[in-house]
N, C-alpha and C positions, 0 to 999 in steps of 0.2 A: 344643619349648617354649623360648622366648627368655627369658633372665634379664634382669632390670632392672639398669641400671647403678647403682652405689652412689650414694646421695644425696650431693650436694655439702655438705660440712661447713664449708668455709671457702674464701674467695678472698683471696689475699694479694698485695699490690702494694708495690713500693718506690717511694714518691712523694716522697722527700726532695728530689731535684732539681726536681720539679714545684712543690712548695709552699714551698720555702725558697730564697731568693736568697742562697746562701752566698757567692758571689763578690762580689756587691754589698755584702753585709754586711761582708766583710773590707775592701773598699776604703773604705767609709764609716768604719769604725772606725779603719783605718790613717790616713786623712786627719785624723780628729779627734785621734788620738794625735800625728801629725806636727806639727799646729799647736801642740799643747800643749808638745811637747818640742823643737821646732825641727828636726825630721827632714826631710830631703829624700830621699824615697823614691818610686819609681815603684810605687804601691800596686797598680795593675792587674797589673804584672809579678810583684809579690810574691804576690798572690792566685793567679795562674796557677801560679807555682812551688810554692806551698803545695799546691794541688790536684794538681799533677804528682807530688808526693811520696807521694800516697795509695797508689797501686798498689804501688810498691816497698816501702812500709812494710807493707802487707797481705801481700806475698810473704814478708817476714821473719817475720810472725806465722804464716803457713801452714807455713813451713819450721821453725818453732819456734826461730828465732833470737831472737824476742821472745815473751814469754808472751802468752796471750790477754789482751786489754785492752779498755777501752771506746773508742769513737770519739773522745771528748774527749781521752783520754790519748794516743791515737795521733796526733791532730792536734797535741798539745803536743810530742811527740817530733819531729815534722816542723818545727814552729815553732822549736824550740830550734836546729835546724840552720840555719834560714833567717836568724835574727837576725844571725849573724856574716856570712853570705854577702851580706846587704844592708846591712851596716855599721850595724845598728841597735843602739845601745848606750845606756847610762845609763838603763835601764828598771828600775823596781822590780818585784818579784815580782807585786804586785797588778796592775800595768799589763800584764805579760805574760799573766797569767791572764785579764784582761779581754779582751785581744786574741784569746785562744784561744777564747772562748765567745760571739761575737756571735750566732750562730744560736740557741744555747740561750736567750739573753735574749729574742730576737725571738719565739720560740715561746711563752715564758711570758707575753709582753705581749699576745698575742692573746686 
């Protein structure tokens, strides 16, 4: 007698990179900020460096060097390190917070 396989209860997919243009959002927001603040930054390189910081930051969380945190907070930790590296100064906290959340705003706008 063959037993039936268990019923599928859920299918889960990670679609963030498929439905959100994170890189393009960062570049657009960076260019907007750059025009407003007179910043001369290679925003594509900035977005790439920001994304490259994700795996090392997650490794720190997995190693418990950083506590569990939200992705927005983890992105902010990476961003804070990049501001000096790309010589981006003279920003108010509200401007930094806005730069950190372009994908969150684009998801709410849909």
